PDB file as gemmi writes it, atoms N, CA and C in Angstrom:
CRYST1    1.000    1.000    1.000  90.00  90.00  90.00 P 1                      
ATOM      1  N   UNK A   1     -13.469 -18.734  -1.025  1.00  0.00           N  
ATOM      2  CA  UNK A   1     -14.073 -17.731  -0.201  1.00  0.00           C  
ATOM      3  C   UNK A   1     -14.855 -16.796  -1.093  1.00  0.00           C  
ATOM      4  N   UNK A   2     -16.016 -16.400  -0.632  1.00  0.00           N  
ATOM      5  CA  UNK A   2     -16.808 -15.459  -1.400  1.00  0.00           C  
ATOM      6  C   UNK A   2     -17.337 -14.375  -0.467  1.00  0.00           C  
ATOM      7  N   UNK A   3     -17.728 -13.279  -1.061  1.00  0.00           N  
ATOM      8  CA  UNK A   3     -18.278 -12.166  -0.293  1.00  0.00           C  
ATOM      9  C   UNK A   3     -19.721 -11.962  -0.685  1.00  0.00           C  
ATOM     10  N   UNK A   4     -20.506 -11.605   0.289  1.00  0.00           N  
ATOM     11  CA  UNK A   4     -21.900 -11.284  -0.010  1.00  0.00           C  
ATOM     12  C   UNK A   4     -22.382 -10.243   0.970  1.00  0.00           C  
ATOM     13  N   UNK A   5     -23.432  -9.557   0.603  1.00  0.00           N  
ATOM     14  CA  UNK A   5     -23.997  -8.510   1.429  1.00  0.00           C  
ATOM     15  C   UNK A   5     -24.902  -9.134   2.477  1.00  0.00           C  
ATOM     16  N   UNK A   6     -24.762  -8.672   3.709  1.00  0.00           N  
ATOM     17  CA  UNK A   6     -25.619  -9.161   4.782  1.00  0.00           C  
ATOM     18  C   UNK A   6     -26.406  -8.002   5.358  1.00  0.00           C  
ATOM     19  N   UNK A   7     -27.474  -8.327   6.001  1.00  0.00           N  
ATOM     20  CA  UNK A   7     -28.313  -7.317   6.640  1.00  0.00           C  
ATOM     21  C   UNK A   7     -28.162  -7.409   8.156  1.00  0.00           C  
ATOM     22  N   UNK A   8     -26.924  -7.586   8.618  1.00  0.00           N  
ATOM     23  CA  UNK A   8     -26.670  -7.722  10.052  1.00  0.00           C  
ATOM     24  C   UNK A   8     -26.962  -6.405  10.762  1.00  0.00           C  
ATOM     25  N   UNK A   9     -27.716  -6.453  11.868  1.00  0.00           N  
ATOM     26  CA  UNK A   9     -28.043  -5.222  12.571  1.00  0.00           C  
ATOM     27  C   UNK A   9     -26.834  -4.603  13.267  1.00  0.00           C  
ATOM     28  N   UNK A  10     -25.829  -5.382  13.599  1.00  0.00           N  
ATOM     29  CA  UNK A  10     -24.640  -4.870  14.281  1.00  0.00           C  
ATOM     30  C   UNK A  10     -23.442  -4.823  13.341  1.00  0.00           C  
ATOM     31  N   UNK A  11     -23.667  -4.395  12.133  1.00  0.00           N  
ATOM     32  CA  UNK A  11     -22.604  -4.356  11.133  1.00  0.00           C  
ATOM     33  C   UNK A  11     -21.528  -3.361  11.550  1.00  0.00           C  
ATOM     34  N   UNK A  12     -20.304  -3.658  11.183  1.00  0.00           N  
ATOM     35  CA  UNK A  12     -19.186  -2.784  11.494  1.00  0.00           C  
ATOM     36  C   UNK A  12     -19.187  -1.612  10.528  1.00  0.00           C  
ATOM     37  N   UNK A  13     -19.044  -0.427  11.060  1.00  0.00           N  
ATOM     38  CA  UNK A  13     -18.991   0.775  10.234  1.00  0.00           C  
ATOM     39  C   UNK A  13     -17.618   1.392  10.374  1.00  0.00           C  
ATOM     40  N   UNK A  14     -16.976   1.676   9.255  1.00  0.00           N  
ATOM     41  CA  UNK A  14     -15.656   2.282   9.254  1.00  0.00           C  
ATOM     42  C   UNK A  14     -15.791   3.771   9.018  1.00  0.00           C  
ATOM     43  N   UNK A  15     -14.965   4.573   9.698  1.00  0.00           N  
ATOM     44  CA  UNK A  15     -15.018   6.019   9.470  1.00  0.00           C  
ATOM     45  C   UNK A  15     -14.518   6.348   8.070  1.00  0.00           C  
ATOM     46  N   UNK A  16     -14.971   7.464   7.497  1.00  0.00           N  
ATOM     47  CA  UNK A  16     -14.496   7.830   6.166  1.00  0.00           C  
ATOM     48  C   UNK A  16     -12.990   8.063   6.191  1.00  0.00           C  
ATOM     49  N   UNK A  17     -12.334   7.650   5.123  1.00  0.00           N  
ATOM     50  CA  UNK A  17     -10.880   7.803   5.070  1.00  0.00           C  
ATOM     51  C   UNK A  17     -10.521   9.159   4.474  1.00  0.00           C  
ATOM     52  N   UNK A  18      -9.313   9.592   4.758  1.00  0.00           N  
ATOM     53  CA  UNK A  18      -8.818  10.839   4.201  1.00  0.00           C  
ATOM     54  C   UNK A  18      -7.755  10.515   3.169  1.00  0.00           C  
ATOM     55  N   UNK A  19      -7.510  11.443   2.298  1.00  0.00           N  
ATOM     56  CA  UNK A  19      -6.501  11.268   1.267  1.00  0.00           C  
ATOM     57  C   UNK A  19      -5.174  11.795   1.781  1.00  0.00           C  
ATOM     58  N   UNK A  20      -4.138  10.998   1.626  1.00  0.00           N  
ATOM     59  CA  UNK A  20      -2.809  11.395   2.054  1.00  0.00           C  
ATOM     60  C   UNK A  20      -1.856  11.243   0.887  1.00  0.00           C  
ATOM     61  N   UNK A  21      -0.834  12.065   0.888  1.00  0.00           N  
ATOM     62  CA  UNK A  21       0.210  11.964  -0.119  1.00  0.00           C  
ATOM     63  C   UNK A  21       1.520  11.690   0.603  1.00  0.00           C  
ATOM     64  N   UNK A  22       2.192  10.658   0.198  1.00  0.00           N  
ATOM     65  CA  UNK A  22       3.461  10.272   0.795  1.00  0.00           C  
ATOM     66  C   UNK A  22       4.469  10.116  -0.328  1.00  0.00           C  
ATOM     67  N   UNK A  23       5.529  10.907  -0.292  1.00  0.00           N  
ATOM     68  CA  UNK A  23       6.581  10.827  -1.294  1.00  0.00           C  
ATOM     69  C   UNK A  23       7.807  10.208  -0.640  1.00  0.00           C  
ATOM     70  N   UNK A  24       8.297   9.131  -1.225  1.00  0.00           N  
ATOM     71  CA  UNK A  24       9.428   8.405  -0.667  1.00  0.00           C  
ATOM     72  C   UNK A  24      10.550   8.305  -1.682  1.00  0.00           C  
ATOM     73  N   UNK A  25      11.794   8.419  -1.232  1.00  0.00           N  
ATOM     74  CA  UNK A  25      12.910   8.211  -2.155  1.00  0.00           C  
ATOM     75  C   UNK A  25      13.021   6.742  -2.528  1.00  0.00           C  
ATOM     76  N   UNK A  26      13.579   6.468  -3.670  1.00  0.00           N  
ATOM     77  CA  UNK A  26      13.661   5.095  -4.180  1.00  0.00           C  
ATOM     78  C   UNK A  26      14.397   4.168  -3.222  1.00  0.00           C  
ATOM     79  N   UNK A  27      15.428   4.675  -2.548  1.00  0.00           N  
ATOM     80  CA  UNK A  27      16.190   3.809  -1.646  1.00  0.00           C  
ATOM     81  C   UNK A  27      15.446   3.495  -0.351  1.00  0.00           C  
ATOM     82  N   UNK A  28      14.330   4.155  -0.088  1.00  0.00           N  
ATOM     83  CA  UNK A  28      13.549   3.923   1.128  1.00  0.00           C  
ATOM     84  C   UNK A  28      12.429   2.914   0.914  1.00  0.00           C  
ATOM     85  N   UNK A  29      12.323   2.383  -0.297  1.00  0.00           N  
ATOM     86  CA  UNK A  29      11.212   1.500  -0.644  1.00  0.00           C  
ATOM     87  C   UNK A  29      11.752   0.146  -1.077  1.00  0.00           C  
ATOM     88  N   UNK A  30      11.118  -0.907  -0.585  1.00  0.00           N  
ATOM     89  CA  UNK A  30      11.443  -2.270  -1.024  1.00  0.00           C  
ATOM     90  C   UNK A  30      10.236  -2.810  -1.768  1.00  0.00           C  
ATOM     91  N   UNK A  31      10.416  -3.114  -3.038  1.00  0.00           N  
ATOM     92  CA  UNK A  31       9.318  -3.533  -3.905  1.00  0.00           C  
ATOM     93  C   UNK A  31       9.476  -5.002  -4.262  1.00  0.00           C  
ATOM     94  N   UNK A  32       8.362  -5.736  -4.246  1.00  0.00           N  
ATOM     95  CA  UNK A  32       8.335  -7.105  -4.747  1.00  0.00           C  
ATOM     96  C   UNK A  32       7.159  -7.217  -5.703  1.00  0.00           C  
ATOM     97  N   UNK A  33       6.980  -8.386  -6.308  1.00  0.00           N  
ATOM     98  CA  UNK A  33       5.873  -8.518  -7.268  1.00  0.00           C  
ATOM     99  C   UNK A  33       4.508  -8.517  -6.592  1.00  0.00           C  
ATOM    100  N   UNK A  34       4.468  -8.747  -5.276  1.00  0.00           N  
ATOM    101  CA  UNK A  34       3.189  -8.805  -4.570  1.00  0.00           C  
ATOM    102  C   UNK A  34       2.919  -7.637  -3.641  1.00  0.00           C  
ATOM    103  N   UNK A  35       3.927  -6.800  -3.403  1.00  0.00           N  
ATOM    104  CA  UNK A  35       3.708  -5.721  -2.456  1.00  0.00           C  
ATOM    105  C   UNK A  35       4.886  -4.788  -2.338  1.00  0.00           C  
ATOM    106  N   UNK A  36       4.814  -3.964  -1.307  1.00  0.00           N  
ATOM    107  CA  UNK A  36       5.823  -2.945  -1.079  1.00  0.00           C  
ATOM    108  C   UNK A  36       6.012  -2.772   0.424  1.00  0.00           C  
ATOM    109  N   UNK A  37       7.234  -2.470   0.814  1.00  0.00           N  
ATOM    110  CA  UNK A  37       7.547  -2.161   2.203  1.00  0.00           C  
ATOM    111  C   UNK A  37       8.240  -0.806   2.226  1.00  0.00           C  
ATOM    112  N   UNK A  38       7.884   0.025   3.210  1.00  0.00           N  
ATOM    113  CA  UNK A  38       8.506   1.336   3.333  1.00  0.00           C  
ATOM    114  C   UNK A  38       8.413   1.799   4.776  1.00  0.00           C  
ATOM    115  N   UNK A  39       9.156   2.849   5.097  1.00  0.00           N  
ATOM    116  CA  UNK A  39       9.109   3.429   6.432  1.00  0.00           C  
ATOM    117  C   UNK A  39       8.325   4.730   6.384  1.00  0.00           C  
ATOM    118  N   UNK A  40       7.605   4.982   7.461  1.00  0.00           N  
ATOM    119  CA  UNK A  40       6.800   6.189   7.577  1.00  0.00           C  
ATOM    120  C   UNK A  40       6.943   6.738   8.987  1.00  0.00           C  
ATOM    121  N   UNK A  41       6.896   8.047   9.126  1.00  0.00           N  
ATOM    122  CA  UNK A  41       6.953   8.624  10.470  1.00  0.00           C  
ATOM    123  C   UNK A  41       5.605   8.513  11.166  1.00  0.00           C  
ATOM    124  N   UNK A  42       4.551   8.295  10.384  1.00  0.00           N  
ATOM    125  CA  UNK A  42       3.204   8.149  10.936  1.00  0.00           C  
ATOM    126  C   UNK A  42       2.708   6.724  10.729  1.00  0.00           C  
ATOM    127  N   UNK A  43       1.950   6.181  11.695  1.00  0.00           N  
ATOM    128  CA  UNK A  43       1.403   4.833  11.519  1.00  0.00           C  
ATOM    129  C   UNK A  43       0.260   4.842  10.509  1.00  0.00           C  
ATOM    130  N   UNK A  44       0.057   3.712   9.863  1.00  0.00           N  
ATOM    131  CA  UNK A  44      -1.083   3.513   8.971  1.00  0.00           C  
ATOM    132  C   UNK A  44      -1.793   2.258   9.456  1.00  0.00           C  
ATOM    133  N   UNK A  45      -3.058   2.359   9.716  1.00  0.00           N  
ATOM    134  CA  UNK A  45      -3.822   1.254  10.274  1.00  0.00           C  
ATOM    135  C   UNK A  45      -3.858   0.068   9.315  1.00  0.00           C  
ATOM    136  N   UNK A  46      -3.635  -1.150   9.839  1.00  0.00           N  
ATOM    137  CA  UNK A  46      -3.805  -2.342   8.993  1.00  0.00           C  
ATOM    138  C   UNK A  46      -5.205  -2.386   8.400  1.00  0.00           C  
ATOM    139  N   UNK A  47      -5.311  -2.941   7.214  1.00  0.00           N  
ATOM    140  CA  UNK A  47      -6.518  -3.083   6.404  1.00  0.00           C  
ATOM    141  C   UNK A  47      -6.977  -1.769   5.786  1.00  0.00           C  
ATOM    142  N   UNK A  48      -6.098  -0.761   5.824  1.00  0.00           N  
ATOM    143  CA  UNK A  48      -6.379   0.483   5.113  1.00  0.00           C  
ATOM    144  C   UNK A  48      -6.104   0.261   3.636  1.00  0.00           C  
ATOM    145  N   UNK A  49      -7.056   0.608   2.778  1.00  0.00           N  
ATOM    146  CA  UNK A  49      -6.848   0.502   1.341  1.00  0.00           C  
ATOM    147  C   UNK A  49      -6.127   1.749   0.859  1.00  0.00           C  
ATOM    148  N   UNK A  50      -5.159   1.545  -0.029  1.00  0.00           N  
ATOM    149  CA  UNK A  50      -4.378   2.662  -0.539  1.00  0.00           C  
ATOM    150  C   UNK A  50      -4.184   2.544  -2.043  1.00  0.00           C  
ATOM    151  N   UNK A  51      -4.026   3.685  -2.665  1.00  0.00           N  
ATOM    152  CA  UNK A  51      -3.644   3.763  -4.065  1.00  0.00           C  
ATOM    153  C   UNK A  51      -2.337   4.529  -4.111  1.00  0.00           C  
ATOM    154  N   UNK A  52      -1.383   4.017  -4.861  1.00  0.00           N  
ATOM    155  CA  UNK A  52      -0.105   4.707  -4.937  1.00  0.00           C  
ATOM    156  C   UNK A  52       0.442   4.686  -6.343  1.00  0.00           C  
ATOM    157  N   UNK A  53       1.358   5.609  -6.585  1.00  0.00           N  
ATOM    158  CA  UNK A  53       2.044   5.696  -7.870  1.00  0.00           C  
ATOM    159  C   UNK A  53       3.522   5.464  -7.626  1.00  0.00           C  
ATOM    160  N   UNK A  54       4.104   4.587  -8.401  1.00  0.00           N  
ATOM    161  CA  UNK A  54       5.534   4.312  -8.323  1.00  0.00           C  
ATOM    162  C   UNK A  54       6.201   4.875  -9.568  1.00  0.00           C  
ATOM    163  N   UNK A  55       7.332   5.515  -9.344  1.00  0.00           N  
ATOM    164  CA  UNK A  55       8.065   6.105 -10.463  1.00  0.00           C  
ATOM    165  C   UNK A  55       9.553   5.868 -10.239  1.00  0.00           C  
ATOM    166  N   UNK A  56      10.198   5.284 -11.216  1.00  0.00           N  
ATOM    167  CA  UNK A  56      11.642   5.050 -11.121  1.00  0.00           C  
ATOM    168  C   UNK A  56      12.375   6.363 -11.308  1.00  0.00           C  
ATOM    169  N   UNK A  57      13.504   6.522 -10.609  1.00  0.00           N  
ATOM    170  CA  UNK A  57      14.289   7.743 -10.792  1.00  0.00           C  
ATOM    171  C   UNK A  57      14.698   7.925 -12.250  1.00  0.00           C  
ATOM    172  N   UNK A  58      14.521   9.123 -12.753  1.00  0.00           N  
ATOM    173  CA  UNK A  58      14.912   9.423 -14.125  1.00  0.00           C  
ATOM    174  C   UNK A  58      13.886   9.056 -15.173  1.00  0.00           C  
ATOM    175  N   UNK A  59      12.733   8.498 -14.782  1.00  0.00           N  
ATOM    176  CA  UNK A  59      11.690   8.132 -15.737  1.00  0.00           C  
ATOM    177  C   UNK A  59      10.447   8.973 -15.505  1.00  0.00           C  
ATOM    178  N   UNK A  60       9.741   9.284 -16.586  1.00  0.00           N  
ATOM    179  CA  UNK A  60       8.527  10.078 -16.478  1.00  0.00           C  
ATOM    180  C   UNK A  60       7.294   9.209 -16.230  1.00  0.00           C  
ATOM    181  N   UNK A  61       7.355   7.954 -16.662  1.00  0.00           N  
ATOM    182  CA  UNK A  61       6.200   7.061 -16.554  1.00  0.00           C  
ATOM    183  C   UNK A  61       5.997   6.600 -15.108  1.00  0.00           C  
ATOM    184  N   UNK A  62       4.736   6.611 -14.665  1.00  0.00           N  
ATOM    185  CA  UNK A  62       4.381   6.156 -13.327  1.00  0.00           C  
ATOM    186  C   UNK A  62       3.535   4.900 -13.425  1.00  0.00           C  
ATOM    187  N   UNK A  63       3.677   4.039 -12.433  1.00  0.00           N  
ATOM    188  CA  UNK A  63       2.889   2.819 -12.353  1.00  0.00           C  
ATOM    189  C   UNK A  63       1.901   2.977 -11.205  1.00  0.00           C  
ATOM    190  N   UNK A  64       0.612   2.897 -11.489  1.00  0.00           N  
ATOM    191  CA  UNK A  64      -0.415   3.016 -10.462  1.00  0.00           C  
ATOM    192  C   UNK A  64      -0.763   1.658  -9.872  1.00  0.00           C  
ATOM    193  N   UNK A  65      -0.842   1.583  -8.550  1.00  0.00           N  
ATOM    194  CA  UNK A  65      -1.140   0.332  -7.858  1.00  0.00           C  
ATOM    195  C   UNK A  65      -2.143   0.591  -6.739  1.00  0.00           C  
ATOM    196  N   UNK A  66      -2.947  -0.409  -6.461  1.00  0.00           N  
ATOM    197  CA  UNK A  66      -3.822  -0.358  -5.302  1.00  0.00           C  
ATOM    198  C   UNK A  66      -3.471  -1.531  -4.404  1.00  0.00           C  
ATOM    199  N   UNK A  67      -3.723  -1.353  -3.128  1.00  0.00           N  
ATOM    200  CA  UNK A  67      -3.405  -2.414  -2.189  1.00  0.00           C  
ATOM    201  C   UNK A  67      -3.988  -2.161  -0.828  1.00  0.00           C  
ATOM    202  N   UNK A  68      -3.622  -3.024   0.104  1.00  0.00           N  
ATOM    203  CA  UNK A  68      -4.114  -2.926   1.469  1.00  0.00           C  
ATOM    204  C   UNK A  68      -2.920  -3.067   2.421  1.00  0.00           C  
ATOM    205  N   UNK A  69      -2.923  -2.269   3.468  1.00  0.00           N  
ATOM    206  CA  UNK A  69      -1.869  -2.338   4.480  1.00  0.00           C  
ATOM    207  C   UNK A  69      -2.086  -3.609   5.292  1.00  0.00           C  
ATOM    208  N   UNK A  70      -1.057  -4.444   5.371  1.00  0.00           N  
ATOM    209  CA  UNK A  70      -1.171  -5.708   6.105  1.00  0.00           C  
ATOM    210  C   UNK A  70      -0.371  -5.692   7.397  1.00  0.00           C  
ATOM    211  N   UNK A  71       0.562  -4.747   7.548  1.00  0.00           N  
ATOM    212  CA  UNK A  71       1.333  -4.668   8.791  1.00  0.00           C  
ATOM    213  C   UNK A  71       1.862  -3.259   8.986  1.00  0.00           C  
ATOM    214  N   UNK A  72       1.903  -2.855  10.238  1.00  0.00           N  
ATOM    215  CA  UNK A  72       2.472  -1.570  10.636  1.00  0.00           C  
ATOM    216  C   UNK A  72       3.166  -1.805  11.971  1.00  0.00           C  
ATOM    217  N   UNK A  73       4.491  -1.850  11.941  1.00  0.00           N  
ATOM    218  CA  UNK A  73       5.265  -2.124  13.147  1.00  0.00           C  
ATOM    219  C   UNK A  73       6.217  -0.977  13.424  1.00  0.00           C  
ATOM    220  N   UNK A  74       6.383  -0.644  14.692  1.00  0.00           N  
ATOM    221  CA  UNK A  74       7.322   0.399  15.060  1.00  0.00           C  
ATOM    222  C   UNK A  74       6.774   1.260  16.172  1.00  0.00           C  
ATOM    223  N   UNK A  75       7.348   2.455  16.299  1.00  0.00           N  
ATOM    224  CA  UNK A  75       6.894   3.400  17.315  1.00  0.00           C  
ATOM    225  C   UNK A  75       7.104   4.819  16.822  1.00  0.00           C  
ATOM    226  N   UNK A  76       6.588   5.769  17.586  1.00  0.00           N  
ATOM    227  CA  UNK A  76       6.625   7.157  17.131  1.00  0.00           C  
ATOM    228  C   UNK A  76       8.022   7.762  17.174  1.00  0.00           C  
ATOM    229  N   UNK A  77       8.946   7.145  17.903  1.00  0.00           N  
ATOM    230  CA  UNK A  77      10.306   7.664  17.994  1.00  0.00           C  
ATOM    231  C   UNK A  77      11.187   7.209  16.836  1.00  0.00           C  
ATOM    232  N   UNK A  78      11.062   5.946  16.445  1.00  0.00           N  
ATOM    233  CA  UNK A  78      11.898   5.384  15.385  1.00  0.00           C  
ATOM    234  C   UNK A  78      11.200   5.315  14.037  1.00  0.00           C  
ATOM    235  N   UNK A  79       9.905   5.547  13.997  1.00  0.00           N  
ATOM    236  CA  UNK A  79       9.137   5.435  12.766  1.00  0.00           C  
ATOM    237  C   UNK A  79       8.484   4.065  12.648  1.00  0.00           C  
ATOM    238  N   UNK A  80       7.747   3.873  11.591  1.00  0.00           N  
ATOM    239  CA  UNK A  80       6.963   2.666  11.398  1.00  0.00           C  
ATOM    240  C   UNK A  80       7.356   1.968  10.101  1.00  0.00           C  
ATOM    241  N   UNK A  81       7.466   0.648  10.179  1.00  0.00           N  
ATOM    242  CA  UNK A  81       7.698  -0.170   8.990  1.00  0.00           C  
ATOM    243  C   UNK A  81       6.328  -0.601   8.476  1.00  0.00           C  
ATOM    244  N   UNK A  82       5.999  -0.193   7.268  1.00  0.00           N  
ATOM    245  CA  UNK A  82       4.688  -0.443   6.670  1.00  0.00           C  
ATOM    246  C   UNK A  82       4.824  -1.503   5.584  1.00  0.00           C  
ATOM    247  N   UNK A  83       3.927  -2.492   5.610  1.00  0.00           N  
ATOM    248  CA  UNK A  83       3.873  -3.515   4.557  1.00  0.00           C  
ATOM    249  C   UNK A  83       2.514  -3.427   3.873  1.00  0.00           C  
ATOM    250  N   UNK A  84       2.555  -3.329   2.556  1.00  0.00           N  
ATOM    251  CA  UNK A  84       1.332  -3.211   1.760  1.00  0.00           C  
ATOM    252  C   UNK A  84       1.299  -4.327   0.727  1.00  0.00           C  
ATOM    253  N   UNK A  85       0.181  -5.026   0.655  1.00  0.00           N  
ATOM    254  CA  UNK A  85      -0.026  -6.098  -0.316  1.00  0.00           C  
ATOM    255  C   UNK A  85      -0.839  -5.535  -1.474  1.00  0.00           C  
ATOM    256  N   UNK A  86      -0.331  -5.702  -2.699  1.00  0.00           N  
ATOM    257  CA  UNK A  86      -1.056  -5.208  -3.871  1.00  0.00           C  
ATOM    258  C   UNK A  86      -2.282  -6.068  -4.144  1.00  0.00           C  
ATOM    259  N   UNK A  87      -3.334  -5.435  -4.623  1.00  0.00           N  
ATOM    260  CA  UNK A  87      -4.560  -6.128  -5.016  1.00  0.00           C  
ATOM    261  C   UNK A  87      -4.857  -5.788  -6.470  1.00  0.00           C  
ATOM    262  N   UNK A  88      -5.453  -6.727  -7.182  1.00  0.00           N  
ATOM    263  CA  UNK A  88      -5.869  -6.524  -8.578  1.00  0.00           C  
ATOM    264  C   UNK A  88      -4.743  -6.005  -9.461  1.00  0.00           C  
ATOM    265  N   UNK A  89      -3.596  -6.647  -9.375  1.00  0.00           N  
ATOM    266  CA  UNK A  89      -2.443  -6.232 -10.164  1.00  0.00           C  
ATOM    267  C   UNK A  89      -2.325  -7.116 -11.404  1.00  0.00           C  
ATOM    268  N   UNK A  90      -2.230  -6.494 -12.564  1.00  0.00           N  
ATOM    269  CA  UNK A  90      -2.118  -7.248 -13.817  1.00  0.00           C  
ATOM    270  C   UNK A  90      -0.731  -7.881 -13.945  1.00  0.00           C  
ATOM    271  N   UNK A  91      -0.609  -8.856 -14.811  1.00  0.00           N  
ATOM    272  CA  UNK A  91       0.694  -9.504 -15.034  1.00  0.00           C  
ATOM    273  C   UNK A  91       1.709  -8.504 -15.598  1.00  0.00           C  
ATOM    274  N   UNK A  92       1.240  -7.594 -16.428  1.00  0.00           N  
ATOM    275  CA  UNK A  92       2.119  -6.584 -16.994  1.00  0.00           C  
ATOM    276  C   UNK A  92       2.656  -5.674 -15.884  1.00  0.00           C  
ATOM    277  N   UNK A  93       1.799  -5.270 -14.958  1.00  0.00           N  
ATOM    278  CA  UNK A  93       2.231  -4.432 -13.840  1.00  0.00           C  
ATOM    279  C   UNK A  93       3.188  -5.190 -12.929  1.00  0.00           C  
ATOM    280  N   UNK A  94       2.923  -6.493 -12.715  1.00  0.00           N  
ATOM    281  CA  UNK A  94       3.832  -7.301 -11.906  1.00  0.00           C  
ATOM    282  C   UNK A  94       5.226  -7.349 -12.539  1.00  0.00           C  
ATOM    283  N   UNK A  95       5.276  -7.472 -13.851  1.00  0.00           N  
ATOM    284  CA  UNK A  95       6.560  -7.515 -14.549  1.00  0.00           C  
ATOM    285  C   UNK A  95       7.297  -6.174 -14.394  1.00  0.00           C  
ATOM    286  N   UNK A  96       6.559  -5.067 -14.466  1.00  0.00           N  
ATOM    287  CA  UNK A  96       7.176  -3.763 -14.291  1.00  0.00           C  
ATOM    288  C   UNK A  96       7.691  -3.598 -12.864  1.00  0.00           C  
ATOM    289  N   UNK A  97       6.955  -4.139 -11.896  1.00  0.00           N  
ATOM    290  CA  UNK A  97       7.381  -4.033 -10.504  1.00  0.00           C  
ATOM    291  C   UNK A  97       8.684  -4.768 -10.264  1.00  0.00           C  
ATOM    292  N   UNK A  98       8.875  -5.874 -10.934  1.00  0.00           N  
ATOM    293  CA  UNK A  98      10.127  -6.621 -10.775  1.00  0.00           C  
ATOM    294  C   UNK A  98      11.322  -5.788 -11.249  1.00  0.00           C  
ATOM    295  N   UNK A  99      11.080  -4.875 -12.177  1.00  0.00           N  
ATOM    296  CA  UNK A  99      12.154  -3.998 -12.644  1.00  0.00           C  
ATOM    297  C   UNK A  99      12.523  -2.974 -11.572  1.00  0.00           C  
ATOM    298  N   UNK A 100      11.594  -2.663 -10.669  1.00  0.00           N  
ATOM    299  CA  UNK A 100      11.855  -1.718  -9.580  1.00  0.00           C  
ATOM    300  C   UNK A 100      12.740  -2.330  -8.499  1.00  0.00           C  
ATOM    301  N   UNK A 101      12.646  -3.642  -8.313  1.00  0.00           N  
ATOM    302  CA  UNK A 101      13.372  -4.272  -7.209  1.00  0.00           C  
ATOM    303  C   UNK A 101      14.814  -4.531  -7.512  1.00  0.00           C  
TER     304      UNK A 101                                                      
END                                                                             
């Protein structure tokens, strides 16, 4: 699969995104080498690109990751289960993520 620029007259336009900060306790996050799952009181639209920092309890070093939301399930009463797939993650970062799980 490849991507290329098109000059389609009916191209889809996405609204500008806002910056959000979400702080989660370590026990509320499930980390794998390819992504992360967490609960949120607010929904996050699928295909939203996000950048996040992961930090293990008791450590000063943070791991920066980028990814895209692939699923958001739940409701406003019980909260939402969010699944994010990491993109452009180095092998070194993948190895560090395995230490989080």
